[in-house]
C-alpha positions in Angstrom: -100.0 130.6 24.2 -102.4 131.9 21.5 -101.0 135.5 21.6 -97.5 134.1 21.1 -98.6 132.0 18.1 -100.3 135.0 16.6 -97.2 137.1 17.0 -95.0 134.5 15.5 -97.4 134.1 12.5 -97.5 137.8 11.9 -93.7 138.0 12.2 -93.2 135.3 9.6 -95.7 136.9 7.3 -93.9 140.2 7.5 -90.5 138.7 6.6 -91.1 138.3 2.9 -92.3 141.9 2.7 -89.2 143.2 4.3 -87.0 141.0 2.1 -88.7 142.4 -1.0 -88.1 146.0 0.1 -84.4 145.3 0.5 -84.1 144.1 -3.1 -85.6 147.2 -4.5 -83.1 149.6 -3.0 -79.3 149.5 -3.7 -76.8 148.9 -1.0 -74.2 151.6 -0.1 -71.6 149.7 -2.1 -73.8 149.5 -5.1 -74.7 153.1 -4.9 -71.0 154.1 -4.6 -70.0 152.0 -7.6 -72.9 153.5 -9.6 -71.8 157.0 -8.7 -68.1 156.1 -9.5 -69.0 154.8 -13.0 -71.3 157.8 -13.7 -68.4 160.2 -12.8 -66.0 158.2 -14.9 -68.3 158.3 -17.8 -68.6 162.1 -17.5 -64.8 162.5 -17.3 -64.2 160.3 -20.3 -67.0 161.6 -22.6 -65.0 164.6 -24.0 -62.1 162.4 -24.9 -64.4 159.9 -26.6 -66.0 162.7 -28.6 -62.5 163.9 -29.7 -61.6 160.4 -30.7 -64.8 160.1 -32.7 -63.9 163.3 -34.6 -60.4 161.9 -35.3 -61.8 158.6 -36.5 -64.3 160.5 -38.8 -61.5 162.6 -40.3 -59.2 159.6 -40.8 -61.9 157.2 -42.1 -61.6 157.9 -45.9 -57.8 157.7 -45.9 -57.8 154.5 -43.9 -60.4 153.0 -46.2 -58.2 153.9 -49.3 -55.2 152.3 -47.5 -57.1 149.1 -46.8 -58.3 148.9 -50.4 -54.8 149.4 -51.8 -52.7 147.4 -49.4 -55.3 144.7 -48.5 -54.3 142.1 -51.0 -50.6 142.5 -50.3 -51.2 142.2 -46.5 -53.3 139.1 -47.1 -50.5 137.5 -49.1 -48.0 138.3 -46.3 -50.3 136.9 -43.6 -50.7 133.7 -45.6 -46.9 133.4 -46.1 -45.9 133.9 -42.5 -47.2 131.1 -40.3 -45.8 132.1 -36.9 -45.1 135.8 -36.2 -43.3 135.0 -32.9 -40.5 133.3 -34.8 -39.5 136.7 -36.4 -37.6 139.7 -35.1 -39.4 143.1 -35.4 -39.2 144.7 -38.9 -36.1 146.7 -39.7 -35.9 149.6 -42.1 -32.6 149.6 -44.1 -30.9 152.9 -45.2 -32.2 152.4 -48.8 -35.8 152.2 -47.5 -36.3 148.5 -47.7 -38.1 146.8 -44.8 -36.8 143.3 -43.8 -38.1 140.7 -41.5 -35.3 138.6 -39.9 -36.2 135.1 -38.7 -35.1 134.2 -35.2 -32.7 131.4 -34.8 -34.1 128.2 -33.3 -32.6 126.6 -30.2 -31.1 123.9 -32.5 -29.3 126.4 -34.7 -27.7 128.4 -31.8 -24.0 127.5 -31.3 -23.4 125.4 -28.1 -21.6 127.3 -25.4 -17.9 126.4 -25.1 -16.8 124.8 -21.9 -13.5 123.5 -20.7 -15.0 120.3 -19.4 -14.8 117.1 -21.2 -17.8 114.9 -21.5 -17.2 111.3 -20.7 
């Protein structure tokens, strides 16, 4: 009986050690995901570098645009409360840009039917 108790005690003492070893290593799924994201990062890196160069070249002109048009855009944003109640902007032949407001459900004409309401 004593040898069995000693074996059980040694087995129970070894369990936390084996559990700690498992936490240190990554599972196959984790290793696969890690490799996938590393590969994805390597594939996307050149495109991101090109995008950074584009952003650097456009930065000064975008900053000038924001300084010039900022107040007008702020006024427009304050005036229009709900953008979903407008159609997309239209450019007229003379160069004007208009925003048409959508008709509400109440303003739409009722469909004509041949039935008489009683």
